[in-house]
All heavy atoms as an XYZ file, in Angstrom:
871
protein
N      42.717    -51.852     76.634
C      43.589    -51.125     77.530
C      44.704    -50.398     76.758
O      44.963    -49.237     77.079
C      44.076    -52.091     78.594
C      45.021    -51.423     79.606
S      43.997    -50.331     80.632
C      45.127    -49.991     81.883
N      45.384    -51.157     75.821
C      46.430    -50.519     75.017
C      45.925    -49.346     74.252
O      46.591    -48.328     74.122
C      47.086    -51.554     74.126
C      48.067    -52.469     74.783
C      48.765    -53.320     73.750
C      49.785    -54.184     74.391
N      50.523    -55.027     73.389
N      44.744    -49.473     73.630
C      44.157    -48.398     72.825
C      43.940    -47.160     73.699
O      44.196    -46.042     73.301
C      42.916    -48.851     72.130
C      43.139    -49.791     71.051
C      41.787    -50.141     70.323
C      41.978    -51.137     69.212
N      40.742    -51.443     68.548
N      43.433    -47.368     74.918
C      43.191    -46.258     75.790
C      44.468    -45.526     76.162
O      44.530    -44.329     76.204
C      42.491    -46.728     77.081
O      41.287    -47.416     76.691
C      42.144    -45.620     77.976
N      45.528    -46.323     76.432
C      46.805    -45.743     76.848
C      47.424    -44.981     75.681
O      47.916    -43.847     75.816
C      47.789    -46.883     77.288
C      49.126    -46.370     77.729
C      49.056    -45.459     78.907
C      50.035    -47.563     78.161
N      47.355    -45.531     74.461
C      47.891    -44.885     73.282
C      47.098    -43.589     73.042
O      47.672    -42.497     72.754
C      47.818    -45.774     72.049
C      48.097    -45.006     70.796
C      48.817    -46.985     72.192
N      45.795    -43.640     73.177
C      44.970    -42.454     72.977
C      45.269    -41.350     74.000
O      45.381    -40.195     73.674
C      43.469    -42.789     73.114
N      45.556    -41.731     75.242
C      45.892    -40.803     76.293
C      47.246    -40.129     76.024
O      47.410    -38.971     76.148
C      45.889    -41.489     77.666
C      46.177    -40.644     78.844
C      45.194    -39.514     78.998
C      46.216    -41.435     80.113
N      48.240    -40.948     75.622
C      49.556    -40.442     75.309
C      49.442    -39.430     74.096
O      50.058    -38.394     74.170
C      50.526    -41.586     74.985
C      51.838    -41.066     74.423
C      50.817    -42.374     76.213
N      48.694    -39.824     73.100
C      48.568    -38.912     71.930
C      47.850    -37.630     72.367
O      48.243    -36.552     71.872
C      47.802    -39.600     70.835
C      48.457    -40.692     70.120
C      47.626    -41.438     69.120
C      49.776    -40.181     69.396
N      46.859    -37.719     73.208
C      46.189    -36.524     73.637
C      47.100    -35.573     74.426
O      47.095    -34.398     74.171
C      45.031    -36.935     74.610
C      44.173    -35.741     75.148
C      43.521    -34.990     74.015
C      43.137    -36.284     76.128
N      47.992    -36.144     75.257
C      48.904    -35.299     76.014
C      49.956    -34.666     75.075
O      50.270    -33.470     75.186
C      49.655    -36.139     77.080
C      50.796    -35.425     77.729
C      48.646    -36.574     78.138
N      50.430    -35.429     74.097
C      51.396    -34.880     73.143
C      50.754    -33.788     72.301
O      51.326    -32.752     72.103
C      51.958    -36.022     72.199
C      52.700    -35.446     71.040
C      52.809    -36.962     73.042
N      49.487    -33.997     71.914
C      48.795    -32.959     71.150
C      48.578    -31.698     71.948
O      48.800    -30.620     71.485
C      47.424    -33.540     70.703
C      46.587    -32.605     69.917
C      46.962    -32.272     68.588
C      45.436    -32.101     70.377
C      46.190    -31.396     67.862
C      44.658    -31.202     69.655
C      45.054    -30.853     68.423
N      48.170    -31.866     73.237
C      47.982    -30.709     74.080
C      49.237    -29.911     74.302
O      49.236    -28.679     74.278
C      47.368    -31.129     75.416
N      50.351    -30.629     74.535
C      51.630    -29.918     74.676
C      52.021    -29.209     73.448
O      52.585    -28.086     73.489
C      52.662    -30.912     75.108
C      52.549    -31.435     76.547
C      53.646    -32.565     76.823
C      52.719    -30.310     77.560
N      51.758    -29.795     72.290
C      52.076    -29.124     71.010
C      51.286    -27.873     70.873
O      51.813    -26.873     70.429
N      49.974    -27.870     71.205
C      49.211    -26.666     71.052
C      49.678    -25.571     72.082
O      49.810    -24.463     71.651
C      47.740    -27.012     71.319
C      47.125    -27.765     70.162
C      46.910    -25.754     71.563
C      45.749    -28.273     70.352
N      49.955    -25.963     73.264
C      50.428    -24.977     74.230
C      51.711    -24.367     73.807
O      51.968    -23.187     73.908
C      50.661    -25.612     75.631
C      49.351    -26.004     76.306
C      49.625    -26.740     77.616
C      48.465    -24.749     76.636
N      52.689    -25.162     73.196
C      53.908    -24.661     72.751
C      53.706    -23.735     71.576
O      54.345    -22.687     71.469
C      54.870    -25.819     72.328
O      55.021    -26.668     73.491
C      56.230    -25.309     71.886
N      52.902    -24.111     70.656
C      52.646    -23.293     69.430
C      51.944    -21.943     69.776
O      52.175    -21.035     69.078
C      51.812    -24.106     68.443
N      51.162    -21.970     70.823
C      50.365    -20.768     71.140
C      51.053    -19.822     72.080
O      50.540    -18.825     72.395
C      48.981    -21.187     71.706
S      47.968    -21.989     70.526
N      52.224    -20.205     72.587
C      52.960    -19.385     73.492
C      53.641    -18.277     72.739
O      54.476    -18.552     71.899
C      53.986    -20.170     74.270
O      53.367    -21.261     74.919
C      54.757    -19.337     75.264
N      53.312    -17.020     73.013
C      53.964    -15.905     72.274
C      55.432    -15.832     72.694
O      55.775    -15.973     73.802
C      53.152    -14.665     72.653
C      52.458    -15.041     73.921
C      52.334    -16.519     73.942
N      56.283    -15.471     71.641
C      57.666    -15.344     71.919
C      58.005    -13.858     72.139
O      59.103    -13.557     72.600
C      58.509    -15.932     70.790
O      58.101    -15.278     69.574
C      58.333    -17.382     70.691
N      57.171    -12.924     71.719
C      57.423    -11.493     71.822
C      56.172    -10.891     72.441
O      55.065    -11.187     72.065
C      57.692    -10.893     70.477
C      57.770     -9.406     70.502
C      58.982    -11.454     69.875
N      56.374     -9.971     73.310
C      55.233     -9.250     73.923
C      55.101     -7.873     73.290
O      56.076     -7.247     72.907
C      55.436     -9.120     75.407
C      55.421    -10.477     76.155
C      55.511    -10.353     77.606
C      55.506    -11.745     78.161
N      55.400    -11.878     79.597
N      53.897     -7.409     73.273
C      53.624     -6.092     72.644
C      54.097     -5.004     73.662
O      53.853     -5.190     74.895
C      52.141     -5.893     72.301
C      51.782     -6.844     71.173
C      51.791     -4.486     71.947
C      50.338     -6.779     70.796
N      54.731     -4.040     73.186
C      55.206     -2.897     73.983
C      54.090     -2.181     74.647
O      53.332     -1.541     73.961
C      56.073     -2.013     73.136
C      56.721     -0.843     73.922
O      56.491     -0.761     75.202
O      57.411     -0.029     73.314
N      53.958     -2.204     75.974
C      52.862     -1.574     76.647
C      52.983     -0.021     76.651
O      52.055      0.670     77.022
C      52.877     -2.113     78.060
C      54.272     -2.503     78.222
C      54.819     -2.965     76.917
N      54.130      0.458     76.269
C      54.332      1.913     76.299
C      54.050      2.583     74.948
O      54.200      3.851     74.835
C      55.777      2.256     76.716
C      56.067      1.720     78.129
O      55.232      1.894     78.994
N      57.144      1.101     78.263
N      53.671      1.886     73.964
C      53.402      2.418     72.618
C      52.067      3.190     72.638
O      51.154      2.838     73.327
C      53.197      1.255     71.641
C      54.363      1.112     70.708
C      54.103      0.013     69.732
C      54.545      0.489     68.385
N      54.518     -0.543     67.368
N      52.043      4.315     71.894
C      50.843      5.103     71.822
C      49.892      4.681     70.699
O      48.705      4.812     70.839
C      51.220      6.556     71.615
N      50.525      4.108     69.609
C      49.739      3.636     68.481
C      50.166      2.224     68.112
O      51.401      2.015     67.935
C      49.764      4.552     67.306
C      48.886      4.072     66.159
C      48.923      5.087     64.969
O      49.929      5.054     64.241
O      47.904      5.757     64.807
N      49.212      1.394     67.896
C      49.488      0.030     67.397
C      49.002     -0.127     65.990
O      48.056      0.462     65.568
C      48.796     -1.035     68.300
C      49.297     -1.028     69.707
C      48.645     -0.339     70.719
C      50.466     -1.742     70.043
C      49.143     -0.377     72.013
C      50.960     -1.749     71.355
C      50.255     -1.068     72.344
O      50.755     -1.106     73.618
N      49.686     -1.048     65.251
C      49.258     -1.386     63.907
C      48.889     -2.836     63.921
O      49.628     -3.705     64.339
C      50.378     -1.171     62.877
O      50.761      0.210     62.938
C      49.971     -1.477     61.475
N      47.691     -3.128     63.382
C      47.179     -4.518     63.328
C      46.953     -4.851     61.864
O      46.208     -4.182     61.172
C      45.851     -4.658     64.166
C      45.311     -6.069     64.010
C      46.118     -4.332     65.621
N      47.505     -5.949     61.416
C      47.290     -6.480     60.131
C      46.108     -7.495     60.196
O      46.189     -8.414     61.008
N      45.179     -7.308     59.309
C      44.018     -8.199     59.288
C      43.963     -8.948     57.959
O      43.842     -8.304     56.897
C      42.635     -7.450     59.517
C      42.683     -6.784     60.888
C      41.478     -8.389     59.312
C      41.453     -5.901     61.130
N      44.119    -10.256     58.012
C      43.981    -11.089     56.817
C      42.720    -11.914     56.857
O      42.602    -12.773     57.770
C      45.189    -11.966     56.632
S      45.143    -13.025     55.154
N      41.828    -11.673     55.998
C      40.564    -12.406     55.945
C      40.509    -13.163     54.617
O      40.765    -12.625     53.554
C      39.360    -11.451     56.012
C      38.058    -12.142     56.131
C      36.939    -11.154     56.463
O      37.036    -10.340     57.431
N      35.870    -11.171     55.728
N      40.271    -14.481     54.640
C      40.328    -15.275     53.456
C      39.310    -14.832     52.334
O      39.672    -14.715     51.172
C      40.040    -16.765     53.779
C      39.989    -17.680     52.589
C      41.224    -17.731     51.802
C      39.506    -19.071     53.026
N      38.105    -14.522     52.731
C      37.101    -14.175     51.755
C      36.023    -13.295     52.429
O      35.841    -13.305     53.642
C      36.449    -15.452     51.215
C      35.606    -15.215     49.981
C      35.613    -16.187     52.338
C      35.183    -16.448     49.238
N      35.374    -12.456     51.650
C      34.299    -11.653     52.162
C      33.092    -12.564     52.365
O      32.635    -13.260     51.475
C      33.932    -10.591     51.203
C      33.018     -9.521     51.800
C      32.914     -8.256     50.963
O      33.469     -8.207     49.851
N      32.115     -7.322     51.401
N      32.568    -12.552     53.598
C      31.438    -13.371     54.002
C      30.871    -12.662     55.224
O      31.545    -12.181     56.078
C      31.880    -14.785     54.349
C      30.783    -15.700     54.703
N      30.211    -15.722     55.978
C      30.134    -16.624     53.962
C      29.227    -16.656     55.955
N      29.133    -17.195     54.723
N      29.511    -12.650     55.352
C      28.857    -11.931     56.467
C      29.404    -12.341     57.815
O      29.610    -11.469     58.671
C      27.372    -12.258     56.273
C      27.212    -12.540     54.820
C      28.465    -13.157     54.376
N      29.550    -13.638     58.060
C      30.037    -14.084     59.347
C      31.495    -13.640     59.649
O      31.823    -13.178     60.704
C      29.951    -15.609     59.494
N      32.345    -13.792     58.587
C      33.756    -13.371     58.770
C      33.814    -11.840     58.902
O      34.581    -11.331     59.716
C      34.606    -13.801     57.596
C      34.723    -15.356     57.444
C      35.514    -15.653     56.157
C      35.360    -16.002     58.637
N      33.051    -11.142     58.065
C      32.975     -9.661     58.208
C      32.564     -9.191     59.597
O      33.189     -8.284     60.136
C      32.016     -9.086     57.148
C      32.467     -9.316     55.709
O      33.649     -9.701     55.504
O      31.681     -9.205     54.808
N      31.595     -9.895     60.156
C      31.057     -9.516     61.502
C      32.156     -9.763     62.580
O      32.305     -8.992     63.469
C      29.783    -10.290     61.770
N      32.901    -10.911     62.411
C      33.964    -11.190     63.332
C      35.042    -10.152     63.279
O      35.521     -9.703     64.336
C      34.503    -12.588     63.085
N      35.416     -9.785     62.071
C      36.455     -8.705     61.879
C      36.007     -7.435     62.495
O      36.762     -6.758     63.240
C      36.841     -8.598     60.431
O      37.399     -9.770     59.937
C      37.817     -7.457     60.204
N      34.779     -7.030     62.236
C      34.283     -5.758     62.761
C      34.207     -5.767     64.316
O      34.570     -4.824     65.001
C      32.967     -5.350     62.157
C      32.986     -4.938     60.767
C      33.978     -3.759     60.516
O      33.905     -2.746     61.270
O      34.758     -3.881     59.639
N      33.754     -6.881     64.817
C      33.722     -7.018     66.305
C      35.132     -6.940     66.929
O      35.270     -6.307     67.969
N      36.071     -7.546     66.317
C      37.443     -7.495     66.804
C      37.949     -6.084     66.733
O      38.523     -5.545     67.776
C      38.325     -8.374     65.930
C      39.797     -8.221     66.217
C      40.424     -8.918     67.218
C      40.584     -7.402     65.390
C      41.739     -8.766     67.520
C      41.974     -7.266     65.667
C      42.568     -7.991     66.710
N      37.758     -5.392     65.628
C      38.212     -4.008     65.501
C      37.540     -3.109     66.514
O      38.204     -2.241     67.133
C      37.941     -3.508     64.049
C      38.823     -4.085     63.027
C      38.381     -3.809     61.605
C      38.121     -2.335     61.355
N      37.726     -2.051     59.969
N      36.225     -3.245     66.708
C      35.516     -2.397     67.624
C      35.987     -2.653     69.084
O      36.266     -1.674     69.806
C      34.005     -2.645     67.614
C      33.383     -2.175     66.291
O      33.993     -1.360     65.548
O      32.213     -2.612     66.023
N      36.196     -3.903     69.478
C      36.591     -4.193     70.758
C      38.000     -3.796     71.084
O      38.294     -3.203     72.189
N      38.895     -3.944     70.139
C      40.292     -3.520     70.367
C      40.412     -1.993     70.363
O      41.142     -1.442     71.210
C      41.182     -4.131     69.213
C      42.716     -3.851     69.403
C      43.205     -4.406     70.732
C      43.481     -4.467     68.257
N      39.670     -1.353     69.480
C      39.718      0.123     69.426
C      39.220      0.691     70.789
O      39.857      1.571     71.334
C      38.837      0.665     68.341
O      39.367      0.192     67.051
C      38.832      2.192     68.307
N      38.132      0.187     71.296
C      37.549      0.667     72.603
C      38.513      0.352     73.750
O      38.790      1.195     74.583
C      36.248     -0.018     72.877
C      35.117      0.552     72.085
C      33.752     -0.182     72.398
C      32.695      0.319     71.435
N      31.414     -0.409     71.607
N      39.145     -0.797     73.749
C      40.075     -1.200     74.839
C      41.321     -0.281     74.837
O      41.731      0.157     75.867
C      40.447     -2.638     74.694
N      41.827      0.014     73.663
C      43.007      0.871     73.578
C      42.683      2.355     73.861
O      43.426      3.033     74.534
C      43.727      0.709     72.205
C      44.400     -0.617     72.024
C      44.919     -0.734     70.594
C      45.555     -0.796     73.011
N      41.518      2.758     73.432
C      41.103      4.182     73.673
C      40.926      4.339     75.161
O      41.251      5.448     75.619
C      39.830      4.489     72.968
C      39.991      4.792     71.504
C      38.674      5.042     70.806
O      37.602      4.784     71.287
N      38.790      5.566     69.541
N      40.453      3.387     75.833
C      40.307      3.484     77.286
C      41.649      3.717     78.015
O      41.709      4.230     79.107
C      39.632      2.273     77.915
N      42.726      3.288     77.351
C      44.073      3.512     77.880
C      44.785      4.665     77.242
O      46.004      4.855     77.452
C      44.920      2.236     77.676
C      44.381      1.013     78.395
C      45.251     -0.237     78.119
O      46.260     -0.152     77.424
O      44.860     -1.272     78.573
N      44.107      5.420     76.474
C      44.670      6.663     75.807
C      45.540      6.296     74.596
O      46.439      7.043     74.242
N      45.289      5.161     73.986
C      46.124      4.706     72.831
C      45.203      4.609     71.608
O      44.011      4.536     71.678
C      46.740      3.358     73.152
C      47.634      3.473     74.347
C      48.289      2.196     74.677
N      49.009      2.416     75.929
C      49.460      1.510     76.661
N      49.356      0.238     76.245
N      50.118      1.727     77.750
N      45.871      4.483     70.445
C      45.160      4.275     69.199
C      45.569      3.044     68.489
O      46.620      2.484     68.793
C      45.319      5.549     68.240
O      46.739      5.640     68.023
C      44.785      6.799     68.897
N      44.775      2.647     67.496
C      45.143      1.526     66.680
C      44.813      1.833     65.240
O      43.866      2.533     64.928
C      44.408      0.185     67.137
C      42.932      0.356     67.049
C      44.864     -1.003     66.389
N      45.671      1.354     64.312
C      45.526      1.520     62.953
C      45.402      0.111     62.350
O      46.196     -0.782     62.692
C      46.783      2.215     62.380
C      46.813      2.490     60.936
C      47.981      3.380     60.520
C      49.292      2.754     60.941
N      50.468      3.402     60.418
N      44.468     -0.138     61.472
C      44.219     -1.434     60.929
C      44.621     -1.456     59.433
O      44.284     -0.510     58.703
C      42.722     -1.806     61.020
C      42.197     -1.938     62.420
C      41.525     -0.938     63.017
C      42.568     -3.117     63.170
C      41.095     -1.075     64.345
C      42.116     -3.250     64.492
C      41.392     -2.230     65.055
N      45.307     -2.494     58.998
C      45.613     -2.743     57.665
C      44.845     -3.993     57.257
O      45.296     -5.095     57.498
C      47.140     -2.969     57.494
C      47.519     -3.159     56.094
O      46.652     -3.227     55.155
O      48.778     -3.235     55.771
N      43.673     -3.802     56.622
C      42.775     -4.871     56.261
C      43.003     -5.355     54.831
O      43.026     -4.574     53.928
C      41.299     -4.422     56.351
C      40.702     -4.594     57.691
C      39.168     -4.348     57.667
O      38.406     -5.270     57.356
O      38.831     -3.168     57.950
N      43.266     -6.696     54.747
C      43.424     -7.281     53.389
C      42.537     -8.469     53.233
O      42.305     -9.204     54.260
C      44.919     -7.677     53.240
C      45.883     -6.568     53.468
C      45.838     -5.541     52.345
O      45.646     -5.874     51.186
N      45.995     -4.254     52.689
N      42.136     -8.735     52.009
C      41.278     -9.896     51.760
C      41.899    -10.792     50.749
O      42.372    -10.374     49.651
C      39.936     -9.385     51.216
C      38.889    -10.430     51.185
O      39.039    -11.430     50.469
N      37.816    -10.227     51.917
N      41.961    -12.081     51.054
C      42.645    -13.074     50.160
C      41.767    -13.490     48.926
O      42.221    -14.275     48.159
N      40.594    -12.903     48.822
C      39.734    -13.201     47.665
C      39.453    -14.703     47.457
O      39.377    -15.144     46.305
C      40.281    -12.582     46.378
C      40.505    -11.090     46.470
C      39.232    -10.322     46.718
O      38.199    -10.620     46.163
N      39.283     -9.353     47.638
N      39.476    -15.440     48.506
C      39.246    -16.912     48.505
C      40.436    -17.741     48.053
O      40.354    -18.929     47.899
N      41.610    -17.110     47.915
C      42.821    -17.796     47.497
C      43.744    -17.967     48.689
O      44.351    -16.958     49.114
C      43.495    -16.993     46.418
C      42.689    -16.808     45.181
C      42.548    -18.109     44.389
O      43.423    -18.980     44.478
O      41.511    -18.274     43.710
N      43.932    -19.197     49.206
C      44.822    -19.414     50.341
C      46.255    -18.888     50.079
O      46.907    -18.364     51.006
C      44.781    -20.951     50.526
C      43.448    -21.346     49.997
C      43.228    -20.431     48.815
N      46.738    -19.008     48.821
C      48.091    -18.566     48.551
C      48.224    -17.061     48.742
O      49.269    -16.497     49.122
C      48.560    -18.909     47.166
C      48.789    -20.430     46.999
O      48.989    -21.122     48.048
O      48.759    -20.893     45.823
N      47.123    -16.316     48.460
C      47.110    -14.854     48.599
C      47.233    -14.509     50.097
O      47.845    -13.522     50.430
C      45.846    -14.270     47.999
C      45.697    -12.763     48.187
S      47.031    -11.988     47.277
C      46.065    -11.399     45.889
N      46.677    -15.362     50.988
C      46.795    -15.083     52.405
C      48.268    -15.124     52.852
O      48.687    -14.347     53.647
C      46.028    -16.152     53.207
S      44.244    -15.905     53.021
N      49.057    -15.997     52.222
C      50.464    -16.108     52.549
C      51.204    -14.847     52.123
O      52.028    -14.337     52.881
N      50.875    -14.348     50.949
C      51.453    -13.069     50.462
C      51.075    -11.962     51.391
O      51.939    -11.108     51.788
C      50.999    -12.776     49.064
O      51.373    -13.864     48.235
C      51.592    -11.510     48.515
N      49.808    -11.830     51.768
C      49.349    -10.803     52.603
C      50.089    -10.809     54.004
O      50.570     -9.804     54.489
C      47.821    -10.905     52.875
C      47.102    -10.580     51.573
C      47.363     -9.995     54.007
C      45.616    -10.924     51.555
N      50.125    -11.976     54.636
C      50.732    -12.126     55.928
C      52.243    -11.831     55.870
O      52.793    -11.190     56.707
C      50.452    -13.520     56.515
C      51.222    -13.755     57.810
C      48.933    -13.684     56.812
N      52.891    -12.274     54.787
C      54.339    -11.946     54.639
C      54.559    -10.475     54.546
O      55.570     -9.975     55.009
C      54.896    -12.734     53.476
C      55.121    -14.176     53.715
O      55.332    -14.568     54.900
N      55.010    -14.974     52.666
N      53.649     -9.765     53.908
C      53.688     -8.277     53.829
C      53.546     -7.671     55.205
O      54.281     -6.783     55.568
C      52.634     -7.752     52.879
O      52.811     -8.313     51.610
C      52.719     -6.232     52.773
N      52.642     -8.221     56.023
C      52.502     -7.744     57.390
C      53.798     -7.953     58.173
O      54.222     -7.045     58.928
C      51.325     -8.466     58.110
C      49.943     -8.136     57.580
C      48.904     -9.071     57.841
C      49.668     -7.017     56.931
C      47.609     -8.781     57.414
C      48.401     -6.738     56.405
C      47.398     -7.645     56.699
N      54.382     -9.074     58.049
C      55.631     -9.415     58.729
C      56.750     -8.420     58.328
O      57.430     -7.855     59.196
C      56.027    -10.870     58.543
C      57.431    -11.102     59.146
C      55.013    -11.818     59.190
N      56.841     -8.166     57.021
C      57.837     -7.266     56.491
C      57.597     -5.850     57.030
O      58.609     -5.135     57.307
C      57.835     -7.265     54.988
N      56.343     -5.413     57.179
C      56.029     -4.136     57.716
C      56.273     -4.020     59.216
O      56.344     -2.922     59.788
C      54.621     -3.760     57.398
C      54.300     -3.441     55.949
C      52.828     -3.100     55.796
C      52.487     -2.700     54.419
N      51.042     -2.424     54.256
N      56.280     -5.168     59.861
C      56.507     -5.165     61.345
C      55.242     -4.744     62.145
O      55.386     -4.018     63.121
N      54.059     -5.287     61.664
C      52.869     -4.928     62.407
C      52.970     -5.462     63.855
O      53.796     -6.352     64.137
C      51.600     -5.505     61.745
C      51.435     -4.940     60.306
C      51.638     -7.061     61.677
N      52.195     -4.921     64.757
C      52.191     -5.314     66.140
C      51.348     -6.553     66.457
O      51.708     -7.215     67.375
C      51.687     -4.144     67.028
C      52.548     -2.954     66.890
O      53.769     -3.000     67.166
O      52.055     -1.864     66.425
N      50.387     -6.831     65.575
C      49.498     -7.900     65.840
C      48.841     -8.330     64.513
O      48.621     -7.498     63.674
C      48.355     -7.561     66.779
C      47.281     -8.502     67.233
C      47.774     -9.584     68.041
C      46.152     -7.727     67.926
N      48.541     -9.654     64.346
C      47.892    -10.120     63.152
C      46.625    -10.795     63.514
O      46.569    -11.653     64.395
C      48.756    -11.110     62.364
C      50.051    -10.441     61.893
C      48.007    -11.739     61.199
C      51.048    -11.415     61.239
N      45.557    -10.345     62.896
C      44.224    -11.059     62.991
C      44.129    -11.944     61.775
O      44.100    -11.397     60.685
C      43.030    -10.119     63.031
C      41.672    -10.776     62.879
C      41.434    -11.764     64.023
C      40.557     -9.768     62.828
N      44.055    -13.200     61.930
C      43.911    -14.167     60.860
C      42.561    -14.692     60.900
O      42.247    -15.564     61.721
C      45.028    -15.294     60.999
N      41.664    -14.236     60.060
C      40.306    -14.584     60.083
C      39.971    -15.631     59.029
O      39.861    -15.294     57.835
C      39.419    -13.337     59.830
C      37.949    -13.571     60.155
O      37.549    -14.738     60.285
N      37.205    -12.498     60.232
N      39.944    -16.870     59.382
C      39.728    -18.131     58.581
C      40.909    -18.946     58.660
O      42.039    -18.529     58.916
C      39.324    -17.771     57.203
N      40.707    -20.225     58.426
C      41.794    -21.266     58.578
C      43.025    -20.984     57.669
O      44.101    -21.021     58.142
C      41.257    -22.666     58.331
O      40.201    -22.872     59.248
C      42.323    -23.723     58.548
N      42.754    -20.642     56.410
C      43.880    -20.401     55.519
C      44.671    -19.204     55.948
O      45.942    -19.206     55.883
C      43.365    -20.158     54.110
N      44.070    -18.159     56.476
C      44.766    -17.019     56.996
C      45.579    -17.373     58.224
O      46.733    -16.941     58.327
C      43.784    -15.910     57.336
O      43.018    -15.560     56.265
N      45.046    -18.177     59.089
C      45.730    -18.594     60.303
C      46.929    -19.462     59.982
O      47.986    -19.296     60.477
C      44.782    -19.313     61.242
C      45.394    -19.801     62.538
C      46.017    -18.686     63.281
C      44.346    -20.541     63.402
N      46.766    -20.397     59.072
C      47.814    -21.279     58.650
C      49.021    -20.403     58.066
O      50.189    -20.641     58.384
C      47.367    -22.299     57.632
O      46.315    -23.049     58.220
C      48.457    -23.213     57.183
N      48.635    -19.454     57.215
C      49.718    -18.594     56.634
C      50.428    -17.758     57.665
O      51.645    -17.660     57.653
C      49.028    -17.658     55.616
N      49.672    -17.244     58.680
C      50.223    -16.461     59.699
C      51.191    -17.247     60.587
O      52.288    -16.810     60.883
C      49.172    -15.823     60.562
N      50.788    -18.400     60.934
C      51.624    -19.254     61.823
C      52.895    -19.662     61.104
O      53.961    -19.718     61.702
C      50.833    -20.518     62.260
C      51.718    -21.576     62.861
C      49.739    -20.148     63.233
N      52.739    -19.881     59.759
C      53.977    -20.218     58.957
C      54.889    -19.029     58.829
O      56.139    -19.217     58.587
C      53.577    -20.722     57.617
O      52.877    -21.946     57.708
N      54.344    -17.837     58.800
C      55.124    -16.629     58.480
C      55.897    -16.021     59.676
O      56.911    -15.424     59.440
C      54.224    -15.543     57.893
N      55.427    -16.224     60.864
C      56.060    -15.533     61.994
C      55.916    -16.349     63.311
O      54.895    -16.970     63.552
C      55.520    -14.152     62.217
O      56.296    -13.477     63.216
C      54.067    -14.078     62.543
N      56.946    -16.159     64.149
C      56.859    -16.644     65.518
C      57.102    -15.420     66.478
O      57.058    -15.601     67.661
C      57.969    -17.709     65.779
C      57.744    -18.896     65.000
C      57.835    -20.104     65.950
N      57.626    -21.335     65.213
C      56.530    -22.083     65.379
N      55.582    -21.731     66.101
N      56.389    -23.193     64.684
N      57.256    -14.216     65.864
C      57.561    -13.083     66.655
C      56.414    -12.110     66.775
O      56.435    -11.226     67.653
C      58.754    -12.356     66.015
C      60.003    -13.179     66.018
O      60.269    -13.898     66.982
N      60.797    -13.058     65.034
N      55.481    -12.172     65.921
C      54.294    -11.295     66.025
C      53.116    -12.049     66.543
O      52.744    -13.154     66.045
C      53.957    -10.741     64.564
C      55.151     -9.969     64.041
C      52.649     -9.903     64.671
C      54.975     -9.481     62.575
N      52.442    -11.566     67.556
C      51.247    -12.251     68.098
C      50.137    -12.362     67.100
O      49.929    -11.460     66.316
C      50.838    -11.416     69.311
C      51.988    -10.560     69.633
C      52.813    -10.377     68.382
N      49.502    -13.501     67.049
C      48.442    -13.802     66.074
C      47.114    -13.974     66.854
O      47.102    -14.681     67.806
C      48.769    -15.048     65.241
C      50.069    -14.928     64.529
C      47.605    -15.355     64.311
C      50.593    -16.147     63.904
């Protein structure tokens, strides 16, 4: 019984932590005509490449339907997690509107780098 209660409490704490971490603190300006998206991908791989292309295609179509455009700044970490940190910090310094973090190392770097840019 104690183990079940402890597991339930930990589950609730974990869920609240995720909800808090995933809540955006800044919203994208809906009146902008062009958006800039920084894309950090850990390594070139067919599955990751396909995910990035699908994201780009979907976002481009969605924004074009609203009469807007999007510019992508694609960077590859060459398999080096530390390089992802450098890439994401550059995106933050440039003030991109959105970051696509494709792979765990990219996501970890993005979450550490900003709380103001949606990921």
